[in-house]
N, C-alpha and C positions, 0 to 999 in steps of 0.2 A: 502719483504725481511724483516726479523727481526732479530737483533744482539743483543746478551746479554753475559754476564760472568756470569757462574755458579761455585761458591765456594764449596768446598767438605770438610766437617768437620767429623772427626771420634774422638770419645772421646774428643770432645771440642777442637780439634786441627786441624788448615787448613792443608789439605794434598794435595790438588790440586786445581787449577783453571783452567776451560774450556772455551775459547770462542767458542761460539755456533752462527752459522748462519742457519736460517730455511727458507725455503720458501714453504709456503703452500698456497692452494686456499681458506683458510679459515682464521679466527680470529685465532691468535697465542696467547697461554696463557703460563704462567710460567711453569706449569706442562709439556708442549711439550718440552722445554729446559731441564729440569730434566730427562725427559725419555730419551733423547738423551746421555745425560751424563752417566746415568745408563747403556746404551748400550756400550758406549765406555770403561767404568770402567770394564765390565764383560769380554771384549776381550782383556783389559790391565792387568795390574799387581794386581788387587784388587779381594779378595776372594768373593764368594757369601754372606759370613756373613758380610764383610765389606760394600758391596753394600747395604745390607738390613738395616744395622745399621747405615749408614751415614745420616748426615743432610745437605741439599743443600740450599744455598742462593743464589737467581737470582738476578743480578743487572745489571743495565745500563752499556754500555761501557764507558760511562763519568764519573761513580762513581769512586770516589779516596778512597775507603773503605778499 
């Protein structure tokens, strides 16, 4: 099991932070976390343009950034 936080920035402004837990039978990479957040954004209140233009920062649950 892998756990990380994904911060979402739109126009250099932090707009959301998602805690993500992934359980795969393979090695997990940061892009896996970003893909999961993009899925959540699409079903949430973000437009397709927002999702396409967002910048994502993946960090450890222990980071205090």
